[in-house]
N, C-alpha and C positions, 0 to 999 in steps of 0.2 A: 741720373741728372737729366733735367728737361733740356730740350733744344729749342731754338727759335721757331722751328716748324711746329712744335707742340703748342706754342703760345699764340700763333698767328690768329687763330679763330677768335680768341678773346679780344685782341686788339681790333680786329676787323669789326666785331660787334660794337665796340666803343665808337667806331668811326662810321656807324650807320649801315654796316653790312654792304658797303660798296664793293662791286666786283672788279673795279678797275685799279685797285690800289695794292694788289698782292705784293708786287716787287718792291714798291715803295715802303710798305709796312715792314718788310724784312730789313730794309736799310734803316728805317727809323728805329727798329728794335736793336739792330746792331749798334747804332750810335748811342742809344740809351744805355745799353749794356756796357759799352766802353766807358761812358761817363760815370756810371755807378760803380763799376768794377775798379776804376782808377781813383775813386774818391773814398771808398770805404773798405778797410782791410779785413775782408771776410776770411775765416779760416779755410774756406774752400779754395782760396787763392794763395795759400801759404805753401811753400815748397822748400826743399833742401837740395843744395847743389854741392857736390864734392869738388875740390879744386886743389891745386898745388902751388906753393910759393917756390921760387928759384933763388939760389944764392946770388947776392948782389943786385937783385931787382926789388925795387921798393913800391912800384906802381902796378896795380892789377885792375883790369876792366871788370865792371859789373857783369854778372851773367846776362846774356841777351834778353832773357825773359823777365828780368827784375824790374819791378816798379820802385821798390825801396828795400833797404836792408833792415832786417830786424836784429840779428846778431851775427857775429863772426866768431868761430871757435877754432883754436889751433888744436891739432891732433898729433901729439908728439909720439905716442905709442898707443897700444890698445887699452892701457890702464890710465893714461894721463891726457886729460883735455884741459884747455884753459881758454877762457873767453878773452878776446881782444876788446879793449876798452876804447870807446869812441871819444875822440878829442877834436877840438877846433883845429883847422889847418894852421893857425898861427902857432899853436903848440908844437905841431909836427915840424914846422920850419925852424923852430928854435932848437930842436933836438939834434945832438951831434950825429954826424953820419960816419965818423971815422972809426966807430966801434960797432961792427956788425954783431948780431947775436940772434936770440929768439925774439921775434916781434911780440910786443906787449900792448901797443896802442895803434890806432889807425884814425885817419880822417878822410871823409868823402870829399872829393873835389872833382867837379865835372862829372863824368861818367866812370870815375875810377875811385879806388881807395889808395891811400899812401900809408905805408906801415913804417913804424920805428920800434926798435932798431931795424936796420936793413937786414934781411935774412943772411946768415952766414953759411947756410946749407939749404938743402931742399926740405920743405915742411909741407905736410898735408894740412888742409884746413877745410872748414865747412861753412858755407853761407846758409843762413836761414833768411828767406826772402818773402816779400809780398810780390806775387807775380802780376804781370799785366794780363788782362783778359785776352784770350786767343780767339781770333775770328777765322773760321774755316773759309776756304776759297769758295765753297758753295755755302752762302750765308745761312740758309735755313738749317744746315747741319751743325751749326755752332752750338757747343754745349755751354749751358749757362751755369757757371760755377759760382752760385750764390746760395744762401740758405733758402729752403723751400718757401718760407713766408715772405721772402723778398721778390718772388716771381711776380706778385701783384704790383710791387713798386715798378718793376721793369715794364709790365703791361702799361701802366699809367705813363711812364716815361716815354714809351713809344707812341702812345695815343697823344700825349702833349705835343710831340714833334709833328704828328700828323695834323692836329688842329691848327698849329701855327703855319705849317706849309699850305694848308687849305684855306688860310685866312679866316678861320672860324674863331675869332678872337674871344668871344664870350665863353665858348666851350674850353678854349685853351686856359683862360683865367680860372675857370672852375677846377680843371684838372691840376693846375699849378697849386691852387689852394689845398687840394687833397694831398698832394705830395709834400709841400713845403709849409703848409699852414698859412694863416692870414687872419684878418679881422672881419667878422661878420658885420656888414654895414647896418643890419637891422637892430642889433643889440650891443655892438661894440665888443663882443667877446672874442678872445683870441683862441685860435686852434693851433696845435703844434704841427700837425701834418703827419702823414704815414711814416716818412723817413725818420723823423725825430722820435716818434713813438717806438719804432722797431729798434733803433739804436739804444734807447733807454731800456727797453725790455731785455735786450741782450746783455747790457752792462750789469743790470740787476741780477740776471741769472748767473753770470760769471763771478759776481762779487763774493760768493760763498767761499771761493778759494783765495781771497785776498788775505794778506798777512797784516795783522793788526798789532800795533805796539800796545803793551800793557801800560795803562795809565793809572798810577796810584791815586787813591782817593786823597784829596787835599782838604784839610779842615782849617778854618780860620783860627789863628791862635788868639786866645783871650787870656790876659793875665788875671789870675785869681789870688785872693789872699788866703 
């Protein structure tokens, strides 16, 4: 995986090879990485966390590194696993609490999940999460957990912040259009931008594994003599 240090030179080139911006470029790159990493659920930022439920306790904190929950699975023994189904907090609050047992549903609330039924004993369970991007104390050593083709997006995101901070508004507008798309004033044509293109390419590539329902062919009925 690339680090911020590996990408500095590219951003520096975009900003005119100025020699007085090295520290600021790293901070701009950090902020761009945080924004992109918290906005798009890359597989590089997926993780698994093992945890344990305790008898008579219904509320469990999100893992510290979690941006969002993908799934939660109960582990009753080595042969038996069962997914917890997500429900709205209103459903959870209507659920009786007098009959503890094996949890079957949960609802996120605040930075916790609340499970029902309330566990009647200790149960192991597994979080599948979308992680927050991790920034190293030495910013340039931060590992960029994104697909390789998204490194270009991060470069432009850092350069955009640089142009804005340096009050280079025209250049900032150009980079913004590259990232997010826009309308060409000369011909009125719309462009989708790098981010939308890369998201679409990924969804198309993964679509081969989608499950499709079989749709029977339907013919219009025509009465005949």
